[in-house]
C-alpha positions in Angstrom: 0.1 -0.2 -0.1 1.2 3.4 -0.5 -0.4 6.4 0.8 -0.9 9.5 -0.9 -0.8 13.3 0.1 -1.3 17.0 -2.0 0.7 19.8 -1.2 -1.7 22.5 -2.5 0.1 25.1 -1.1 0.9 26.0 -4.3 -0.9 25.9 -8.3 -0.5 23.4 -9.6 -0.4 21.1 -6.9 2.4 18.6 -5.5 1.9 14.7 -5.3 3.8 13.5 -1.7 3.6 9.8 -1.4 5.5 7.0 0.9 5.1 3.3 1.9 3.2 2.0 4.3 6.1 -0.3 5.7 9.5 -0.8 5.2 8.9 -3.4 2.3 6.9 -1.0 0.3 9.5 1.7 0.5 12.0 -1.0 -1.0 9.6 -1.3 -4.0 9.5 2.5 -4.4 13.4 2.8 -4.1 13.4 0.4 -7.1 10.6 2.0 -9.0 11.2 5.7 -8.5 10.7 8.1 -11.3 13.8 10.3 -12.1 11.1 13.5 -11.2 11.0 12.2 -7.6 12.9 13.6 -4.2 13.4 11.6 -1.4 13.0 12.5 2.1 14.0 10.8 5.4 14.6 12.2 9.3 18.8 11.8 9.8 19.8 9.2 11.6 16.4 8.4 13.4 13.7 6.3 12.0 11.3 7.9 9.6 8.9 6.9 6.8 10.4 7.3 3.4 8.8 10.1 1.7 9.3 11.3 -1.9 8.2 14.3 -3.7 7.5 14.3 -7.4 8.5 16.9 -9.3 7.2 18.5 -12.6 8.8 17.3 -15.6 12.2 19.3 -16.0 12.4 20.3 -12.7 15.4 19.6 -10.4 16.0 19.4 -6.7 16.7 23.3 -6.5 13.6 24.5 -7.9 11.2 23.1 -4.7 8.7 26.1 -4.2 9.8 26.3 -0.1 6.4 25.5 1.3 6.7 22.6 -0.6 9.7 21.7 1.2 8.4 22.8 4.1 5.1 20.2 4.0 7.9 17.3 3.0 9.3 17.9 6.1 6.9 18.3 8.4 5.2 14.8 6.9 8.6 13.1 7.6 8.8 14.2 11.1 5.4 13.6 11.7 5.8 10.0 10.3 9.4 9.6 12.6 8.3 7.5 16.2 11.4 9.2 17.9 12.0 12.4 15.7 8.1 13.8 16.3 8.4 14.4 19.8 11.6 16.0 19.2 12.3 19.5 18.0 15.0 20.8 15.7 15.6 17.7 13.9 17.2 17.4 10.8 15.8 16.1 7.8 17.4 15.0 4.4 16.9 15.0 0.8 18.1 13.9 -2.4 16.9 13.2 -5.7 15.9 9.6 -6.2 18.8 8.8 -9.0 21.2 9.4 -5.7 19.8 6.7 -3.7 22.0 3.6 -3.5 20.7 0.2 -2.2 23.6 -2.8 -1.9 22.5 -6.4 -1.6 24.3 -6.5 2.1 22.0 -3.5 3.6 18.9 -4.3 5.7 14.9 -3.6 4.1 14.5 -0.5 4.1 18.4 0.7 4.7 19.5 3.0 2.1 22.8 5.1 0.7 23.8 7.7 -1.6 26.2 7.4 -4.9 27.2 11.0 -4.1 27.0 12.8 -0.7 27.1 15.9 -2.0 23.9 15.6 -3.5 22.4 15.3 -0.3 20.6 18.3 1.2 19.2 18.9 4.7 16.8 21.4 6.1 15.7 21.8 10.2 12.3 21.2 11.6 12.2 23.0 14.5 8.7 21.8 15.9 5.9 20.3 14.3 3.0 22.5 13.1 -0.2 20.4 13.5 -1.9 23.0 11.3 0.2 21.3 8.2 -0.1 17.9 9.1 -3.5 18.0 9.3 -4.0 19.7 5.9 -2.1 17.4 4.5 -4.0 14.1 6.0 -7.1 15.5 4.6 -5.5 14.9 0.8 -4.6 11.3 2.0 -5.4 8.6 -0.3 -4.4 5.1 -0.1 -3.7 3.1 -3.3 -2.4 -0.6 -4.5 -0.1 1.2 -7.4 1.8 -1.0 -9.9 4.7 0.8 -9.1 6.8 -1.6 -12.1 4.3 -0.6 -15.0 4.0 2.7 -14.0 8.0 3.4 -14.1 8.0 1.5 -17.5 5.0 3.8 -18.6 7.2 6.5 -17.8 10.5 5.2 -19.3 8.4 4.5 -22.4 7.6 7.9 -22.5 10.6 9.3 -21.9 11.8 7.0 -25.0 9.1 8.4 -27.4 10.1 11.9 -26.3 13.8 11.2 -26.8 13.2 9.7 -30.1 10.7 12.6 -31.5 13.5 15.0 -30.4 16.4 13.3 -32.4 14.0 12.8 -35.0 13.2 16.7 -35.2 16.9 17.4 -35.0 17.6 15.2 -37.8 14.6 16.4 -39.7 16.4 20.3 -39.3 19.7 19.3 -40.4 18.6 17.6 -43.5 16.6 21.0 -44.1 19.6 22.7 -43.2 22.0 20.6 -45.9 19.2 21.4 -48.4 19.1 24.8 -47.8 23.3 25.0 -48.5 23.5 22.7 -51.2 21.0 25.2 -52.8 22.6 28.5 -51.9 26.0 26.7 -53.2 24.3 25.9 -55.9 23.0 29.6 -56.7 26.4 31.1 -56.1 27.8 28.4 -58.7 25.3 29.9 -61.4 26.1 33.3 -60.0 29.6 32.7 -61.0 28.9 31.3 -64.2 26.7 33.8 -65.3 29.7 36.6 -64.3 32.3 34.3 -66.1 30.1 34.3 -69.3 29.2 37.7 -69.1 33.2 38.8 -68.8 33.8 36.3 -71.7 31.0 37.8 -73.7 32.3 41.5 -73.4 36.1 40.4 -74.3 34.6 39.2 -77.4 32.5 42.6 -78.0 35.8 44.1 -77.5 37.9 42.3 -80.2 35.5 42.8 -82.7 35.5 46.5 -82.3 39.2 46.5 -81.7 39.4 45.0 -85.5 37.2 46.9 -87.0 
């Protein structure tokens, strides 16, 4: 089971989601999207929360209000973290998550530490958590199928982009050939004119 929330403090709203338990989190780690940003309480047990960005956005494009929503949701879903003040929440792109065979279920590492960001949550803000809870939706998604559909869409987009580039290159080559032919024709006409003028001059001189 996966829980979905809407961060509607901005428009359009952002989707936030998390697995019911550590086993669901394993699937989320495996079938995440490139647009996903992962959140977790630093050095404490907590839910694995994901924020799905708009296509083309990066971690630096997260609106401040949405970042606060994610951090509050992580804190609220940490047994120990929800009781403490000034906790740290780490977040990083899904692509930076590192999972190896020797890791326990739910355990995760990072490929590049420099891509991990951190935000401090001073205290739990009940108004924010309650607002998110009102949008909560429980689903049983086929994560593998959703990931494949998303990847297929990306492949088709890249294919279309490549075809468009090839089309433009072909058009540019055609224009260049036409321009070269025009220049060649223009040069030929000038040469013919020069030849005709020379013939005329010789004829006048002869007479």
